[in-house]
C-alpha positions in Angstrom: -14.4 -23.7 0.5 -14.0 -22.5 -3.0 -12.7 -25.0 -5.4 -12.4 -24.7 -9.3 -11.3 -27.7 -11.2 -10.3 -27.6 -14.8 -12.3 -24.3 -15.5 -12.1 -23.2 -19.1 -14.1 -20.2 -20.5 -14.5 -19.0 -24.1 -16.1 -15.7 -25.1 -17.1 -16.0 -28.8 -14.0 -17.4 -30.3 -11.6 -16.1 -27.8 -10.3 -18.3 -25.1 -10.1 -16.5 -21.7 -9.4 -19.1 -19.1 -7.5 -22.3 -19.8 -8.0 -25.2 -17.2 -8.0 -23.3 -14.0 -7.4 -25.3 -10.8 -7.5 -23.4 -7.6 -8.7 -23.9 -4.2 -9.4 -21.2 -1.5 -9.5 -22.7 2.1 -11.2 -21.4 5.1 -9.2 -18.3 6.6 -6.6 -18.1 3.9 -5.3 -14.6 2.2 -5.0 -14.8 -1.3 -4.5 -12.1 -4.1 -5.9 -12.7 -7.5 -3.4 -11.1 -9.8 -3.3 -10.5 -13.5 -3.2 -7.8 -16.3 -6.4 -6.3 -17.7 -8.3 -8.9 -19.7 -6.7 -11.9 -18.3 -9.8 -13.3 -16.8 -9.9 -11.9 -13.1 -13.5 -10.7 -13.6 -14.6 -14.0 -15.2 -13.4 -16.0 -12.3 -14.8 -13.4 -9.9 -18.4 -13.3 -11.3 -18.1 -17.3 -11.4 -17.6 -17.1 -7.6 -19.8 -14.2 -6.5 -22.4 -13.6 -9.3 -24.6 -15.5 -11.8 -22.3 -15.8 -14.7 -23.8 -18.4 -17.1 -20.1 -19.4 -17.9 -20.1 -21.0 -14.5 -22.9 -23.7 -15.0 -21.5 -27.0 -16.4 -18.2 -26.1 -14.7 -16.6 -28.1 -12.1 -16.9 -25.2 -9.4 -17.8 -25.9 -5.5 -18.7 -23.0 -3.5 -18.9 -23.7 0.3 -19.4 -27.4 0.1 -21.8 -27.3 -2.7 -21.3 -28.1 -6.4 -22.3 -24.8 -8.5 -25.6 -25.3 -10.5 -27.1 -27.9 -8.0 -29.9 -25.6 -7.4 -28.5 -23.0 -5.0 -29.6 -19.3 -5.3 -27.3 -16.4 -6.1 -28.5 -15.1 -2.8 -27.6 -17.9 -0.7 -24.1 -17.7 -2.2 -23.8 -14.0 -1.4 -25.0 -14.6 2.1 -21.6 -16.5 2.6 -19.6 -13.5 1.3 -18.6 -9.7 2.1 -17.9 -7.6 -0.8 -16.1 -4.4 -1.7 -15.2 -2.6 -4.8 -14.7 1.1 -5.3 -17.6 1.7 -7.7 -19.9 0.7 -4.8 -19.3 4.4 -3.3 -21.5 5.7 -6.0 -24.5 4.1 -4.4 -24.0 5.8 -1.1 -25.2 9.3 -1.7 -27.6 9.8 1.4 -26.0 11.8 4.4 -25.9 8.5 6.6 -23.1 8.8 9.1 -20.2 6.5 9.4 -21.6 4.3 12.1 -25.1 3.9 10.2 -23.1 2.8 7.1 -21.3 0.1 9.1 -24.5 -1.0 10.8 -26.4 -1.3 7.5 -24.1 -4.1 6.5 -26.2 -6.3 9.1 -29.4 -5.6 6.7 -27.3 -5.6 3.4 -29.1 -2.2 2.6 -27.9 0.9 0.8 -28.0 3.0 3.8 -29.7 2.3 7.2 -33.5 2.2 7.2 -34.0 0.0 10.4 -33.4 1.0 14.0 -30.3 -0.3 15.1 -30.1 -2.2 18.3 -27.6 -1.2 21.1 -25.7 -4.5 20.1 -25.3 -3.5 16.3 -24.1 -0.1 17.5 -21.5 -1.7 19.7 -20.3 -3.9 17.1 -20.2 -1.0 14.7 -18.2 1.1 16.9 -15.7 -1.6 17.7 -15.1 -1.7 14.0 -14.8 2.3 13.8 -12.2 1.8 16.7 -10.3 -0.7 14.5 -10.4 1.7 11.7 -9.1 4.7 13.9 -12.4 6.5 13.1 -14.4 6.2 16.3 -14.2 10.0 16.7 -15.8 10.4 13.4 -18.6 7.9 13.8 -21.5 10.9 13.7 -19.5 12.4 10.5 -21.7 11.9 7.3 -20.0 9.2 5.2 -20.2 11.4 2.1 -18.0 13.7 3.9 -15.0 11.5 4.8 -11.9 11.3 2.7 -11.8 8.6 -0.1 -9.7 6.0 1.9 -11.9 6.5 5.0 -14.9 5.7 3.0 -13.6 2.6 1.7 -12.5 1.5 5.0 -15.7 2.1 6.4 -17.4 0.0 3.4 -15.0 -2.8 4.1 -16.1 -2.9 7.8 -19.6 -2.9 6.6 -18.6 -5.9 4.5 -17.2 -7.6 7.6 -19.8 -6.9 10.0 -21.8 -10.3 9.9 -18.2 -12.1 9.9 -18.6 -13.7 6.5 -16.7 -16.9 5.6 -15.1 -15.3 2.7 -14.4 -11.5 1.9 -13.9 -10.3 -1.6 -11.9 -7.0 -2.5 -12.2 -6.1 -6.0 -9.2 -3.7 -6.9 -9.9 -1.4 -3.6 -6.9 0.7 -4.0 -7.7 1.8 -7.3 -7.3 5.8 -7.4 -5.7 5.9 -4.1 -2.2 7.5 -3.4 0.5 5.7 -2.0 0.0 6.7 1.5 -3.8 5.8 1.3 -3.2 2.7 -0.3 -1.0 1.5 2.1 -3.3 2.6 4.9 -5.9 0.3 3.1 -3.4 -2.7 2.9 -2.8 -2.4 6.6 -6.4 -2.8 7.5 -6.8 -5.7 5.2 -3.6 -7.2 6.7 -5.2 -6.7 10.1 -8.4 -8.5 9.2 -6.5 -11.4 7.7 -4.4 -11.9 10.9 -7.2 -11.2 13.4 -10.3 -13.2 11.7 -11.2 -16.4 10.7 -12.6 -14.8 7.2 -10.7 -16.0 4.0 -9.8 -13.1 2.0 -9.6 -13.0 -2.0 -8.1 -9.7 -3.0 -8.3 -9.1 -6.8 -5.5 -6.5 -8.5 -4.1 -6.1 -11.5 -0.7 -5.5 -9.9 1.6 -6.2 -6.9 0.3 -4.2 -3.9 3.5 -3.1 -2.2 2.2 -3.2 1.4 0.0 -6.1 1.1 0.8 -9.2 2.7 -1.1 -12.4 1.1 -0.2 -15.6 2.0 -0.7 -16.9 -1.6 -0.6 -15.2 -5.0 -2.9 -16.9 -7.6 -1.4 -15.3 -10.9 -3.2 -15.3 -14.3 -0.7 -15.8 -17.3 -2.3 -14.7 -20.7 -1.5 -17.0 -23.6 -3.0 -17.6 -27.2 -4.7 -20.5 -25.7 -6.5 -18.5 -22.9 -5.0 -17.6 -19.5 -3.3 -20.2 -17.0 -3.0 -20.0 -13.2 0.1 -20.2 -11.3 0.1 -20.3 -7.4 2.7 -18.3 -5.9 3.6 -18.0 -2.1 
């Protein structure tokens, strides 16, 4: 599904990545781990963004070679994505249910009349989160961890082939981080979606099948697979 072959990246005179080889297959649960500055963001933006460093590299996304005419929107349709900074985008007083439903439209909030099927699916997700009693609460009034869980459900609402979670537990206390990890483990166990969890540390309660660790060196970070 995602293949990187001998991917090397340099910014100015600094080598960031050195011959990265990595394959993510359908349904796999990966953690991408490495210290700050090791190249995690570079890899991530080559997968889910329009990083010019990706062009000319041997990168395959969803069965198609990167740089063969695909649009960034075609790529993003195959992915769900969450990072905590997204929460700053959602300031209006939409309900938790409306926030999950907005994932059907990839919108910041809900500006379309929801169908009964969409409402049903959203409420099934809120049950998974243990938040069905808060479906009509304003999203902005929920706790920090509950808002993150709602946005992860929003990212999953269309059952994307790949879910990318970029430092999702940053700033959470241990109990909240464990709650978030439990949700992610459940998604991994009960869905066909591949998960890419990006973090600079080992997450105590997370249960990835594999870890791809970036190890910095003077010649750029190299990758090592751990299971």
